[in-house]
N, C-alpha and C positions, 0 to 999 in steps of 0.2 A: 334850347328854346332861347329866343331873342330876349335881350335885356329888357325887362319891362319897367318903365318909368312913367311919369305923369303924362308924357307925350304920346304913349302907345294907346290906340284905340282898342279897348278890350273886345268890342263886338267883333273887330277883325280877327283879334286873337282866337276868340271862341269859334268863329266861322271856320278859320284854318284848321283848327283842332276837330271839328265835326266833319269836315271834308276828308281829314287824315283818317278818322275812324270809318268813315263810309268806305274809303278807298280799301280798307282792309277785308271788306266783306266779299266772300266767294258767292257768286250767283248759284242759287238752288235752281236745279233744272227739273222741271215737271212736265211730263206728257199727259195730255188730256184726251181721253177717248170717249165715244158714246154715239149713239144713233141720233139722228136729227130728232129733236123734240125730247131729248134726255135731260135738257135744263143746264147743259154745259155753260153757256154764257152767264147764266143767271147765277149759278154756283161760283164762277170765277169772280164775278162782280161783287158778290157778297163776301167772298173769302179774302180778296186781296184789294189793297188801296190803289189809288190813282186810276180806277177804271181802265185797267191795262190792256184789255182787249180793244176797247175803243180807241184809247189815247196813245197805245204802244206802236212800235214801228215793226211790221211784218216782213219777214224774209222767207220765201219759198225754199224748203230744203228738199222736198221731194214733189211729186204731182199732188199729193193729198196731205202734206204735212207742211205747216206754217210756222216758223219761229218768231215769237213775239216778245220783244223786249222794250223797256222805257228807262231813259236816263234816270238815275238816282233811286231806282228800285232793283234790289239785288235779287232778282228773279228772271229765269228765262222760261216761258212757256211754249211748249210745243202743242199746237192746236191741230187736230186733225178733221178732215171733212166727215160730215155726218155719215154715219154708217147705215142709215135707212136707204139703201139703194136696191136695184135688182141684184140677183144673186151673184152674177158673174162679177159686177162691179164691187160689190161687197167683198168677195173673196180676194180680189185684187187689191183692195185696200187693206185687208187683213195681213196679206203676205208682205205687202209694203211696209206696213208698221212693224211687223215682226223682224223684217230684214234691217230696217231703220234702227230699231232698238238694239239688235244684236251687233251692228256696226258701232253704234255709240259705246256699247259695253267694252268693246274691243280696244278703243281709243285709249282706255286708262281711266283713272280715277277722276281726273280734272274734267274729262269729257262725258263720262257716263251718266246717264239719268240718276237722278237722286230719288225719284218718286213717280209712280204712275197713278193717275185716278181714272178708273173705269166706271163711267157714269151709265147707270141703268134706271130708267124710268120705273119707280116701284108701282105706279098704276097700271103699267103695263102687264105686270104679273107673268113675265115669261122672260127666258134667257134662251137665245138661240145657240144651236150645237157649235157654230163656228165661233161664237162669243166664248163659250166654254174653252174651246181648244186654245183660242188666242190667250186668254186668262192663264191657262195652264203653262203655256209657252213663256209667256212674259214673266211670270212669277218664279221661273226657275233661276233667273239671275237678277231679278229687279224687286224692289219693294213696291208691291201693288196695294192699293186701297180700293175696293169696290164701293162706290158711293151710290147708294140708293136714293135717288132724287125724288121730290114730290112725294115725301113719306108722310102720309097723315092718316091713312085709313085702317080698319082692322085687317082687311085683305092683305094690305102691304105689311103688316106684322107677320102674318103667315109666310108670305114671301121671303122676308128677311130670314126666317127660320130655315126656309128652304134653301136659300143661297148659303146661309152659314154651314149648312151641314153637307154641301156638295164637295166632292172631291176633285177640286181644281188647283191644287198645290198650295203654297204659302201664302195668304192674303189676309188683310184686314177688311172689315166691312162697316160702313158708316151711314145710318139712316139719317138723311137730311131733308128739311124743308127750308130751302135757302132765303125765302121771303114770305110775309105774311100771305095768307090765302083767304080772300073774302068769300064766304059761302053764299051770304045773303046780306041784307042791310044790317041784321042784328048779330051775325055770327061771323067770326073771324078766327082762323086757326093760326096762331103765332108761329113764326119761324122757329125753327129749333135744330139742334144737332150739328151746328157749325163749329161751335166750341170743342165738341168731342172730336170732330174732324181735325181741327188745329191740333189737338193733343195727340191724336193718332199720327199725324204727319210729323210733329216733333219727335215722337218716340221712334219714329222709322228713320229719322235722319241721324247722320253723324254730327257729333257736336260741332265740328266746325261750320256745319250748314244750319245749325238751328237758329243762331242769331240772325242769319239772312232770312230765313223764313218768318222768324218773329217780326223782323222789321217790315217785311212785305205784306204780312197778314193784317187785317183789321177787323177780324171777327171776334177776336177775345182780347179785350183791352185789359182784363184782369192779368192775363198772362204776361203781357207786356210790362205791367206795373210790377208784377212779382220779379220777373227777370232783372228788371232795372233796380228794385231794392236790393236783389242779392248781389248784383254788381256794386251798388253803391256801398254796401257794408265793407268791402275790401278798401275802398277810399277812406271810409269812416275810421277803420283800424289803423291805416296808414298815418292818418291825421293825428291820431292819439299818439302815435310814435314821434311825430315832428313836435307836437305840442309838448311832449314830455320832457323836452331839453331843459327848460321852458323857454318860450319865445317872448322877447320884449314886445309890449304892446306897439311900440314904434316900429317894429318890424313885422307887423301883421300881414304885411303883403306877401310874406313867403308862403302863406297858405293859398294865395289866389292861383298860382298855376295848377296846383293840385285840384282846386275847385273847379276850374275851367275844364280840365281834363275830364273830370268826373261828369260834368254837365254835357260835354261832347259825347262820352260814352253813353250816357243815358238816352241822348237825342238819337244817336245810332239804333239803339234798341228799339225805340217807338216808331222810327220811320216818319217822324212829322217834317215835312219840308219847311224849312226857316231861311228867311233871307237876313240881310245884315241890318235892315231897319228893325226887323221883329227881334233880332238878337240885341240890338241897342236898348230896346224896351225892356228886355229881360234883364241886362245889365243895370238899367236905370231902376227897375224894380227891387234890385238889391242894394241900391244906394250908390251905384257907381257911376262916374262921368267919363273920364278920359283915362285915369290911370290906377294901376294896381295898389298904390300905396292908399289912395283915398278909399278904394273899395275894400281893401283888407281891413282898415281901421273901422270903417262904417260898419262892416258885417260884425266884427269883434266887439265893437262898443255897444251895439244893440243886443248881443248875446249877454254882455256883462250887466245890462240893465235887468235881465231876468235872473242872473245867477250872481249877485254882487258878491265879490270876494272869491268866487269859484275858481278864478284864474290866477289869484295872486299868491305867490309865496312871498315876494316883495312887491310892494305896489307896482303895477304896470306889467306884470308877467302873465302870460296866457299858459294855462295848464294843458296836458293832454286831454283831460276830462272836457274841459271848455271847447278845445279845438274839435274834438270829435262830435260834441253836441251841435256845433256851427255846422259841421259836414252833414250831419244826419238831419238837421232842420232845413238845410239848403236843398239837399237831395230829394227829401220827401215832399217839400213845397214844390219843387220843379216837376217831379213825377205827376204830381196833381194837376199842374198846369197843362202838361203835355197830354194828360188823359182828356182834359176839357177840350184842347184844341182838336183832338183826333176825334172826338164825339161829334162836334161841331162840323168837322170835315166830311163825315160819314152822311150827315144829312144836307150837305152844300151850304152850311153856315160858316161864319167866321166870327172872330172877335177883334176889334180894333186894338191898336197897340197900346193906346193909353189904358184901356180897361185891363189888358194883359199885365202891364206894369204894376197897376193897383192890385190885382189879383195875387200876383206873386209876392209882393211887398206884404200883403195880410197873411198869407199862408206861411210865409217864412217867419213872421213873428208869432203866429199861432203855433207853429211847430216848435219854435223855441220854448214857448210856454209849456208844451206838453212832451218836451224832449224825452223825459223819462219812459213815457209810454211807447216811445218809437224805438227803444233799444231792445 
């Protein structure tokens, strides 16, 4: 890591670390199948961030399969032409899909599909023989989740039981209503099932692809926060070891590289797009300006206000306990901020950088006060 001093812009440092973390993510590859009207687009928009089907770039792979990707999102979607076609055309598409999936599998681990979503409209209450056969074929060598879309009626529950008991190979089944359904002026059926689908997907994926999927999905913010806290605990434990030395207060900046790496890792887990101006506000919210020395001293001095004497064997030394409390408070405050940002992004809203700065400053101090509850 470059030598950090008062002339280094920490926002640039954090930005570079985030880019490095994102660069490590392997794209999770998902094939999405279903008849026209099965709600594929609604499902994908509700499940993944960045409105990827609309804003991503599509590359035709075959006559009926399009590969969709977007910079900054560790996800490759293979979207298929709707299967509500005349019989001959439908059989052609089924054969094409089966051949495409088989070819991908033969290319090896880095190219094969990680997951297949087979969307079926639960209100249709039927599954075609050809669909059964395709699911049976695909599930021999691939992880398949049958997504029962538009799932809200009693009849749909019976259909779920019917599908669940069918002999179509190994598959999971997820009943989902991807967005709120307005029945009339006074009655709305709330969206449901997306978080369960996210968890099923995570369970089906190999560990190296789970962080990529979690980055791309925005249906389960609690899961993002949970994974971020889990990773943060590793940095918190490391900071205890660093502080155990203990650290002279004047050298508080030695914690900063670890803090920035932790923030970068958390950002990669959340998948929240951040530019350098936004990162500058985050650094400012922690009390930083241009240098690691000032930021380190500011963070530590704030901590010592809440635990007077906790870091001193001889006046001016930072103990492992104090260092880990600082890391925990910083991590959990940042996780709360990213959760707010992602919630606003889902509704098309945003938060200005000054408000973000004040929010992080307050959350950091609040978490310092309650650090014992966060352990």
